[in-house]
KEFIGU-194180 format. One record per atom (N, C-alpha, C): x, y, z; residue in one letter. Coordinates in pm, whole numbers, plus 50000, padded with zeros to 5 digits. Layout:
BEGIN
XYZA
...
This chain:
BEGIN
470570558296362M
470310568896458M
470260582196384M
469280590496418K
469100603596357K
469260614396463K
469690626196418F
469930637196511F
469150649596469F
468720657096570G
468050669696542G
468400679896649G
467900692096632I
468040702296736I
466640706396782I
466570710096909F
465280712196975F
465360725397051F
464560735097012F
464660748597066F
463630751497175F
464120756197290E
463260761997394E
463220777297379E
464240782997316L
464380797497301L
464390804397437L
465360800497520S
465540806597651S
466120820597636S
465630829897717V
466130843697714V
466430847897859V
467660845697906P
467980849198044P
467990864298065P
467680868298187R
467820882498222R
469300886298224R
469610899098205P
468700910498187P
468140910898045P
466880915198035W
466230915997904W
466520929597842W
467720930997793D
468110943397727D
467400944397593D
467390956597537D
466820958397404D
467510948997306D
466720941497233G
467280932497134G
467620918697185G
467420915897316A
467800902897371A
466990891697308A
465680893497298E
464850882997240E
465140881297091E
465320892397020K
465630891396878K
466930883996855K
467930886496941A
469210879596926A
469050864496942A
468220860297038V
467990845897059V
467320839796935V
466300846596882Y
465640841396762Y
466590841396641Y
467350851996626D
468310852396514D
469330841196525D
469830838896646N
470810828296666N
470210814496639N
468960812696681A
468290799796658A
468120797296508A
467750807596434L
467600805896289L
468960802996225L
470000809396275E
471340806496223E
471730791996253E
471410787196372Q
471700773296408Q
470910763696319Q
469640767196291A
468830758496206A
469390757596065A
469830768896013R
470430768795879R
471690760295877R
472520761795981L
473740753795988L
473410738996003L
472410735796087A
472010721796105A
471580715695972A
470870723395892D
470440718695760D
471650715795672D
472630724895673E
473830723095592E
474650710995639E
474660708495770L
475480697695826L
474800684095819L
473550683695776G
472880670795762G
472050666395881G
471780675395975F
470860671796083F
469490668996024F
468710661096096D
467450656196040D
466220663996082D
466250669896202W
465060676496255W
465410689896317W
464470699196310V
464440711096396V
463090710996467V
463130709796599W
461910709896679W
461810723096755W
460610727596783A
460410739596864A
459220737396957A
459390742097080V
458350740497182V
457260750997164V
456170749297239E
455200760097261E
455070762097411E
455490773697459H
455360776997600H
454820791197615H
454190793697728H
453630806797755H
453970810997898H
454360823597914F
454590829898045F
455810824598120F
456600815698065L
457720809698138L
458960818498122L
459050828598207E
460110838598199E
461490832098202E
462330836398110E
463700831598092E
463770817498035E
462970808298087Y
463090794398045Y
462730792497898Y
461600798297852S
461220796797712S
460380808697669S
460810815197562H
460060826197503H
459530822197366H
459250809297350C
458770803897222C
457260801797231C
456500812597219S
455050811897234S
454320810597100S
455010812596989A
454400811296856A
455290802696767A
455410789696798P
456350781196724P
456020780096576P
454740781496539E
454390780296398E
455040791396316E
455230803196376V
455890814196305V
457390811396293V
457990807196403F
459420803896401F
459700792596303F
458890781896306L
459120770496217L
458890774096071L
457970783396045A
457770787995907A
459040794995857A
459670802995945A
460920809495907A
462010799195883A
462070788995969V
463040778195949V
462810771295814V
461550768195785A
461230761395659A
461650769695539A
461460782895549A
461800791595436A
463300792995417A
464070790695523Q
465520792895517Q
466320779895507Q
465650768595494T
466330755695485T
465800747895365T
466450736895334E
466070729295215E
465590715195246E
466230708195342R
465910694095360R
465550690195502R
465990697895601I
465740694195741I
464250694695771I
463780685095849R
462360684495881R
462050693995996R
460860700095992V
460470709896092V
459410703696183V
459640704196313G
458780696996406G
458170705696514G
456880704396534H
456220710096651H
456530700996768H
457240706496865G
457590698196981G
457210704797114G
455970708497138V
454790703697068V
453780715097057V
452670712596982V
451520721496992V
450720717597116V
450210727597187V
449470725097310V
448000722597276V
447510710797311C
446160706697275C
445180709897389C
445050722697416V
444160727797520V
443270738397455V
441940737097461P
441050746297387P
441270760897418P
441580764197544Q
441780778197578Q
443020783997512Q
443950775497470M
445180780097405M
445120778697254M
444630767497205N
444600764797061N
443350756997024N
442570762396932H
441420754796882H
441930744196785H
441400732096788P
441930721496701P
441830724496553P
440790731796510I
440700735396368I
441880744096329I
442220753796414R
443340762596384R
444660754896383R
444790745196473L
446010736996472L
446110729296341L
445020723296297A
445030715696173A
445360724596054A
444780736496051E
445030745795940E
446470750395938E
446970754996053R
448340760296057R
449360749396025R
449120737296077A
450050726396050A
450060722995901A
448890722895839A
448830719695696A
449570730295614A
449400742995650V
450130753595579V
451630751695594V
452070748295717L
453500746095739L
454010734295657L
453190723995643D
453600712595560D
453690716695414D
452770725395369V
452790729995230V
454030738395202V
454290748395288I
455410757395257I
456760750795279I
456790740195360S
458060732895379S
458210721595278S
457250720195188N
457260709595087N
457250695695151N
456350694095250G
456150680895310G
457190677095412G
457660686695493R
458700683695592R
458190684595736R
456910684895758L
456380686995893L
456340674195975L
456760675396103E
456520665296206E
455580671896308E
454450665596336F
453420671896418F
453390665796557F
454050672496650G
454070667996789G
452930674396867G
452330666696956T
451200671497036T
451540670197184T
450790677097266G
451020676197410G
450010684697485G
450150684597616R
449250692397701R
450100699197806R
449990711997815S
450780719097915S
450380714398054S
451380712798141S
451070708398276S
451600718298380S
452020729998337T
452470739898435T
451300748998470T
451150751598597W
450050760298640W
450280774598590W
451540778498576T
451840791698521T
451150793498387T
451220783398300E
450620784398168E
449120781898170E
448710770898230L
447290767498232L
446480777998305L
446990782598420G
446270792798495G
446160805798421G
447200809198343G
447160821498265G
446050821498163G
445720809698111F
444620808398015F
443320803898081F
443350802598214Q
442190797998292Q
441690784398242Q
442650775598218A
442330761898175A
442410752498295A
441570742198293D
441520732398401D
442530721398374D
443570719898459P
444580709598434P
444020695498437P
442910693298505D
442320679998510D
441630676098380D
441470685598288E
440800682898161E
441780680798046E
443070683898068T
443980684597954T
444230671197886T
444260660397962K
444480647497897K
443290643597811K
442090646997858K
440880643797780K
440840652097652K
441180664997662T
441150673297541T
442240668997444T
443430665697497W
444510660897409W
444060648697332W
443380639297397D
442940627097332D
441950630197219D
441060639697243E
440120643597137E
440850649897019E
441820658597048Y
442550665396942Y
443270655496851Y
443990645896911V
444810636896828V
443940627396746V
442700625796785R
441780617596705R
441090625696596R
440820638496624A
440070646696529A
440960652796421A
442140657496457I
442970664796360I
443350656396238I
443730643696252P
444030635896130P
442840634996035P
441640634596090K
440430633996005K
440210647195933K
440540658395998M
440440671395931M
441370671895811M
442530665295823W
443500665295714W
443120655995599W
442480644795632T
442280634295532T
440860633795474T
439880639095546Q
438500638795497Q
438200651795422Q
437480650495312E
437150662495234E
436350672395317E
435390667095393R
434600675395484R
434530668195618R
434460675895726F
434550669995859F
433590677195953F
432930669296039S
432090674996145S
432380667296273S
432030673496387Y
432390667096514Y
431520672496628Y
431130663396716E
430460666996841E
431240660296952E
431850668197040G
432700662097142G
432670669597273G
433590665797359R
433670671497494R
434290685397494R
435400686997420S
436130699597425S
435800709097311S
435250703897200F
434850712597091F
433850705297002F
433100713096927S
432170707796827S
432220716796705S
431890711196589M
431870719196467M
430920712996365M
430190721396289P
429370716096180P
430260711596066P
429680704895969E
430470699695858E
431100710995777E
432420709995763R
433160719995688R
434360713395621R
434880719895518A
436150715795457A
437270723295528A
438130716195597V
439260722295667V
440420723195567V
440860735295537L
441810737695429L
442990745995477L
444170744195413P
444480734695306P
444720720695363P
445000711395273K
445370697895314K
446900696595309K
447470688495397P
448930686795396P
449430680495267P
450690682995236I
451320676495121I
451560661695151I
452050658595271Q
452350644695306Q
451050636595311Q
451070625095249K
449890616495245K
450160603495319K
449230598895399P
447920605095419P
447940617595507P
448960618895592H
449110630995672H
450490630895739H
450940642095795P
452270642495859P
452370632695976P
453580628296008P
453790619696126P
453320626896251P
452720619296343M
452200625096467M
452940619496587M
453170628196686W
453950624896804W
453250630096927W
453740625897043V
453290631797170V
454510633797259V
454510644897334A
455600647497428A
455510637797545A
456640631897580V
456700622597693V
457620628697798V
457020635497895T
457800641898001T
457560635498137T
456700625498142S
456510618098267S
456320603398234S
456800594498319P
456700580098292P
455250575898269P
455050567498170G
453720562498138G
453130568598013G
453530580897981T
452980587197860T
453440579797735T
454610573297742E
455050565497625E
454080554197595E
453370549297697L
452380538797675L
451130544597610L
450750556997649D
449650563897581D
449990565697433D
451250569197405A
451680570897266A
451570557797190A
452070547097248A
452050534097181A
450640529597152A
449740531197246E
448360526697227E
447660534097114E
448110546497085R
447470554596981R
448260554996851R
449390547896846G
450190547696724G
450990560296702G
451340567396811L
452060580096801L
453530578096836L
454390586496776G
455800586496814G
456000593396948G
457110590197014C
457460596297144C
458470607497122C
458190619297174I
459170630097175I
459740631097316I
461030628097330G
461680629997459G
461250620197564G
461650607797551L
461340597797653L
461720603297789L
460810602497887A
461000608798018A
462390606098074A
462990616498130A
464380615798175A
464610604298272A
465610596298243A
465970584898328A
467330579998281A
467940570898356G
469180564698314G
468960556098191G
470050552098128Y
469950544598003Y
469200531398019Y
469410524298129A
468750511298147A
467240513098153A
466780523298226E
465340525598236E
464780530498103E
465520539098033Q
465060543497902Q
464950531597806Q
465900522497816E
465870510797729E
464650502097759E
464340500597889R
463170492597927R
461890498997874R
461750512097892R
460540518997847R
460420518597695R
461560520097627T
461540519797481T
461110506097429T
461630495497490A
461260481997448A
459760479597469A
459220484197581E
457800482297606E
456960490597509E
457430502597477Y
456730510797377Y
456650503497243Y
457810498497195H
457810491597066H
456970478897070H
456910472197184R
456080460197196R
454600463797185R
454200474097257R
452780477597261R
452270483697131R
453120491197062I
452640497996941I
452320488096830I
452860475896840Q
452560465796738Q
451090462096736Q
450370463896847S
448950460496851S
448110472796884S
448550484496838C
447880496996873C
446560498696798C
445760507896848D
444540512396781D
444830526696735D
445360528696615P
445900541696576P
444840552496564P
445200564596607V
444270575796598V
444280581896458V
445350579796383G
445440584896248G
445500573696147G
445940576896027E
446000566995920E
447400561395901E
448340565695984V
449680559795985V
450100557796130V
450990548496151V
451600546096282V
453030551196277V
453400559796371T
454760564996381T
455470557596492T
456140546796456D
456810538196554D
458230543296575D
458390553296660C
459690559796675C
459790566196812C
460970565296872V
461230571097004V
462400580696993V
462240592597052T
463390601497068T
463690602497217T
464960604297248T
465300606597388T
466050619697397T
465880626497507L
466420639797524L
467430640097637L
468590645597610N
469600647697713N
470140661897699N
470530667797810F
470960681697808F
472460682897783F
472810693197711L
474200695497671L
474530710097694L
475550712897775Y
475970726697797Y
477260728997719Y
477250739297636C
478400741997549C
479130754597593C
480440754297590H
481260766097617H
482490765397529H
483030777097494E
484220777497409E
485410770497473E
485490771297606D
486650766497680D
486320753297749D
487030742597714A
486720729497771A
486880729297923A
487870736697975A
488080736998120A
486920743698191A
486410754498132V
485250761298192V
484040752098187V
483850745198074A
482720735998061A
482790725198168A
484000719998191R
484170709498292R
483830714898431R
484320726998464D
484040732898594D
482550735198614D
481890739198509R
480460741798521R
479660728898528R
480240718198473G
479610705298491G
479590701398638G
480670704498708V
480730701998853V
479690710598924V
479560723298880A
478560732098940A
477160726798916A
476940721198798F
475630715398766F
475320703998863F
476310695398881Q
476120684298974Q
475780689299114Q
476510699399159A
476280704599294A
474890710899306A
474470717999201A
473180724999207A
472010715499200A
472130704799118F
470980696299091F
471080682499155F
472190679899223G
472330666899289G
472470655499193G
473100657999078V
473280647598976V
474590640399001V
474550627299007S
475760619599031S
476580618598904S
477860614998918N
478700612998800N
478110602398709N
477560591698770A
476990580998689A
475850586298605A
474990594598666H
473860599898589H
474340610298488H
475340617798530L
475850628198441L
476340622498310L
476940610598316H
477520604698196H
476710592898142H
475550590398203A
474760578898156A
473300582798143A
473050591498047G
471670594798016G
471180607198085G
472080614498154G
471650626598219G
472140638798144G
473220644798190V
473680657398133V
475090655698077V
475310660597958S
476640660697899S
477190674897907S
478420676397948V
479050689597955V
480290689097868V
480360697497768V
481460696797673V
482020710597645V
483230710997593G
483800723397543G
483580723997392G
483200735597343L
482900736697202L
483360750197151L
484070750297040R
484460762896979R
483220769096916R
482850781096963A
481640787596914A
481840792096771A
480840789796688A
480900794296549A
479930805896532A
480370816496468G
479500827896448G
479240835096578G
478080841596588R
477760849096709R
477470839596823R
477860843496944A
477520835397061A
476060837697093A
475420827397146G
474030828897189G
473240816697154G
472170813997230G
471290802897200G
472000789697212G
472190784897334A
472950772697355A
472270760597296A
472980749497291G
472440737697228G
472260726197324G
471340717597291A
471200704897360A
470900694797254A
470900682097289A
470820671997186A
469580663497198A
469000660297086V
467860651197083V
468160640696978V
467890628497010V
468200617896915V
466940609996887V
466690606696762G
465460599696731G
465580590896609G
464430585796564G
464410576496452G
464330583396318G
463990575896216E
464010580996080E
462890591196063E
463210603996043P
462170613896027P
461360611395901P
460070610995918G
459200609195804G
459200594995751G
460200587095783G
460290573895727G
459950562995826G
459660566895951A
459390556996054A
457910553396059A
457140559395969Q
455710556795970Q
455400543695899Q
454290537895933R
453750526995853R
452250529095845R
451590524295739P
450160526395729P
449440520095848P
448450527295898A
447640521496005A
446760510695946A
446540500296024R
445740488995971R
444420487796044R
444010498896101G
442700498696166G
442790492396303G
441650490396363R
441600484796496R
442160470696493R
442950467196592G
443550453996595G
445000454396555G
445420465496482H
446850467296456H
447410475596571H
446970468396628R
447180476696747R
448560479296804R
453720630698213R
452770637898269R
453270651598308R
454880655198401S
454480668998402S
455630678398424S
455530689598356R
456680698598355R
456300711898417R
456950715898523L
456620728298590L
457540739398543L
456980751398528G
457780762198472G
457800774498558G
458490784698507G
458550797298578G
459710798098673G
459830809298743R
460920811498835R
460470808398976R
461170799599047P
460740795599180P
460700807099278P
461580817199258D
461570828299352D
460350837099335D
459610835299225Q
458370842599206Q
457160834499250Q
457400822299290G
456290813899335G
455420808699224G
455920808399100V
455110803498991V
455560789498954V
454720782498878G
455070769298830G
454850758498934G
454070761199039V
453840751099141V
452430745799125V
452330733499083D
451040726899070D
450850718199194D
449790720299266R
449620713099392R
449510698099373R
449150694099253R
449060679699226R
450420673999193R
451390682699163R
452700678099119R
453760686499188R
454310681799295R
455190689999377R
456670688199346R
456980680499241H
458380679099207H
458870691299132H
460190692499118Q
460770703499042Q
461690697798935Q
461780705098827L
462710701498720L
463990709598737L
465080705198673P
466350712198690P
466290727098662P
465490731298561H
465520745498528H
464890753898636H
464240747598736Q
463630755198844Q
464570756698962Q
465690749498962R
466590750199075R
467860757499031R
467970769999066H
469080778099019H
470360774199090H
471420772799014G
472740770499072G
473490783699079G
474780783099066D
475600795099065D
475190803798948D
474740815998978A
474240824698872A
475320827598769A
476560829398815D
477630832098720D
477910819998635D
477780807998694A
478020795798617A
476950793898513A
475830800798529G
474740799298434G
474900807598309G
475960815398301R
476140823698183R
477550821598131R
477660818998001G
479000816997947G
479020820497801G
479880829697764A
480070833697624A
478750836997556A
477800842397634G
476520846197576G
475600834497551G
475980822397593L
475160810697568L
474210808297684L
472980804297655D
472050800397761D
472610787797825D
472530786797956A
473190775798025A
472200766498091A
472450753498074A
471630743698143A
471750745298293A
472910750198339V
473150751698482V
472130760998544V
471740771498470R
470870781398531R
469420779998487R
469180778898358I
467810779498312I
467440768498214I
468290758898193G
468000748598093G
468570752697959G
468740742997874S
469360745697744S
468380751997650S
468910758997552D
468070765597453D
467790756297337D
468820750197285A
468610740397179A
468900726797237A
468200716797193Q
468390703497249Q
468380693397135Q
469010681997158V
469130672497046V
468360659297071V
467300654096977P
466630641096997P
467420629096943P
467510615097017V
468200602996966V
467250590996968V
467280583196864R
466400571596866R
467020560196943R
466210554197029A
466680542397103A
465820530597060A
466460519997020R
465700507896983R
466030497097083R
């Protein structure tokens, strides 16, 4: 089992001068400590317009800073958004390759498609097209990395023959993943030979069932790249506070706010713990557990080797996709005071800032 930290970079109100800088500074401090302690991954999201929940709109810049300040921990896009209005695939391939170069081959390349109307609408992107564009991206980008020159005619983008530079250090290319935030996406990952980032939230028995089916299907996948990343991470939320009694009380508040039962709270849902804060308070943590970083790949053997998160603040009326009327925990505010503790972002109010991935076999 491998452990990493996963940053949303939440910035709760009030947005005083220096609030965002403090969150970024704290996250970098956490990444440095994680590297020293032997953690395996640092992941960072890409989100846009999601007030308080995530202010991580340029993860490539943050991860470059992490790479420059660490020695061995792997740096992961969790994930880059594969939507043309947000990111052109050539630019994604270029930026990822540079990050792999400056990190000396430590990149994990996670992909995904934003499904919040707050984000997609802000870029005037069609949510009904995102799965199609994501599929094109994950097939084209590995070829940009491995082919000396590349050309493409497709649905979401086209390009004449060019050399996409630089090339990644990792050969044939960095491990590729896809975000799994709704049931069924793990099957899309398996069919394409991609690793799973954050198996959709469920109890342990259901996660075990989905993981087993993923590993079964990936054995006969048609890989989109030249390696198969046979690895699953699962995500669970962790609220940290200096005082164990306060953490326990806020766990009860979490249950009341989100309707989480004790069984779910302690079996694949939310962990609430007391933790002595080290250094400056800020930037709470959550846990992600996953497989062997960089080592879970196997060469692809060619053919035959063979959904949605809503964001924003509900009181502002954002983050509501008419096709997806469910809500995630960070959209349902509990006790506002319970959402703040020792300067740490709280899962109770806005979701965790750092999160930890675990591999389930």
